[in-house]
C-alpha positions in Angstrom: 0.0 0.0 0.0 2.9 2.4 0.9 4.5 1.7 -2.5 1.4 2.3 -4.4 0.9 5.6 -2.6 4.4 6.6 -3.3 4.1 5.8 -7.0 0.8 7.8 -7.2 2.4 10.7 -5.4 5.3 10.7 -7.9 2.9 10.6 -10.9 0.9 13.4 -9.4 4.1 15.4 -8.8 5.1 14.9 -12.4 1.7 15.9 -13.7 1.7 19.0 -11.5 5.2 20.0 -12.7 4.4 19.5 -16.3 1.1 21.2 -16.4 2.4 24.0 -14.1 5.3 24.7 -16.3 3.0 24.5 -19.4 0.7 27.2 -17.7 3.5 29.6 -16.7 6.3 28.8 -19.0 7.6 30.9 -21.8 6.4 29.6 -25.1 9.9 30.3 -26.6 11.7 28.8 -23.6 13.7 30.4 -21.0 17.1 31.6 -22.1 20.1 33.0 -20.1 22.7 34.8 -22.0 21.3 33.4 -25.2 21.4 29.8 -24.1 18.0 28.1 -23.6 18.0 26.5 -20.1 14.2 25.5 -20.0 12.2 24.0 -22.8 9.6 25.7 -24.9 6.1 25.6 -23.4 4.1 25.8 -26.6 1.6 23.2 -27.7 3.8 21.6 -30.2 6.9 21.2 -28.0 5.1 20.5 -24.8 1.5 19.3 -25.3 -0.9 18.8 -22.5 -0.7 15.3 -20.9 -4.3 14.5 -21.8 -3.4 15.2 -25.4 -0.5 12.8 -25.2 -2.7 10.1 -23.7 -5.3 10.6 -26.4 -2.7 10.4 -29.1 -1.4 7.0 -27.8 -4.7 5.3 -29.0 -4.5 6.7 -32.5 -2.7 4.8 -35.2 0.9 5.7 -36.0 0.1 6.0 -39.7 -3.1 5.8 -41.7 -4.3 2.2 -41.0 -1.2 1.4 -38.9 -0.9 0.1 -35.4 -1.7 2.2 -32.4 1.1 4.3 -31.1 1.0 2.5 -27.6 1.8 -0.7 -29.4 4.6 0.8 -31.4 6.1 2.2 -28.3 5.7 -1.2 -26.4 7.4 -3.1 -29.3 10.2 -0.6 -29.2 10.6 -1.1 -25.5 10.6 -4.9 -25.9 13.3 -4.7 -28.6 15.4 -2.5 -26.3 14.9 -5.0 -23.5 16.0 -7.8 -25.7 19.2 -6.0 -26.9 19.9 -5.1 -23.3 19.5 -8.7 -22.1 21.8 -9.9 -24.9 24.4 -7.4 -23.9 24.1 -8.3 -20.2 24.5 -12.0 -21.1 27.5 -11.4 -23.3 29.0 -9.2 -20.4 28.4 -12.0 -17.9 30.0 -14.6 -20.0 33.1 -12.5 -21.1 33.5 -11.3 -17.5 33.3 -14.8 -16.0 35.8 -16.2 -18.6 38.2 -13.2 -17.9 37.9 -13.7 -14.2 38.5 -17.4 -14.4 41.6 -16.9 -16.6 43.0 -14.1 -14.4 42.4 -16.3 -11.3 44.1 -19.4 -12.8 47.0 -17.8 -14.7 49.1 -15.0 -13.0 50.5 -13.8 -16.3 47.0 -13.3 -17.7 46.1 -11.3 -14.6 49.2 -9.1 -14.9 48.6 -8.6 -18.6 44.8 -7.9 -18.4 44.1 -6.3 -15.1 45.4 -2.8 -16.2 42.9 -2.8 -19.2 40.1 -4.1 -17.0 40.6 -1.2 -14.5 41.0 1.3 -17.4 37.6 0.0 -19.0 35.9 0.9 -15.7 37.1 4.5 -15.7 35.6 5.4 -19.1 32.0 6.6 -18.9 29.6 4.7 -21.2 28.2 7.9 -22.6 31.7 8.5 -24.1 31.8 5.0 -25.7 28.3 4.9 -27.2 29.1 7.4 -30.1 32.3 5.5 -30.9 30.6 2.0 -31.0 27.8 3.6 -33.2 30.4 5.1 -35.6 32.3 1.7 -35.9 29.1 -0.2 -36.7 29.6 -0.1 -40.5 33.3 -0.8 -40.4 33.4 -3.9 -38.1 33.0 -7.5 -38.8 33.6 -10.7 -36.9 35.2 -13.0 -39.5 32.7 -13.5 -42.2 29.8 -12.0 -40.1 29.1 -8.3 -40.7 28.4 -6.1 -37.7 24.7 -5.7 -37.5 23.0 -2.3 -36.6 21.2 -3.9 -33.6 24.6 -4.9 -32.0 
């Protein structure tokens, strides 16, 4: 019960912040020294939440699937890719840990790179991996966009 009330309070706070900023916010956004720090509050950039909920039931294209279904499918695809990445990370991490535990020379050779890999933020690596996607292959297998 307490968790449900917490979720409802969080949703109510989000709705209040969204609609409150929509009511009092500048339609062109708030800028300081020419840099926009708050988003535009016009109907195109920041529609009312009831408009967003109504739009979820409409088809994506003429005769297409409803938008809520398209969003759900995209979320499930992302979940699948994330699960595949997690599984690959677990397998590779386990193999590296077993090799490093068993062979001292492997530990001395790999440990600096393992430590270095933990200091680079993922946000910095994502554009690099996306840029490499067309140029990489694993033997005869081309790097797929989803990987």
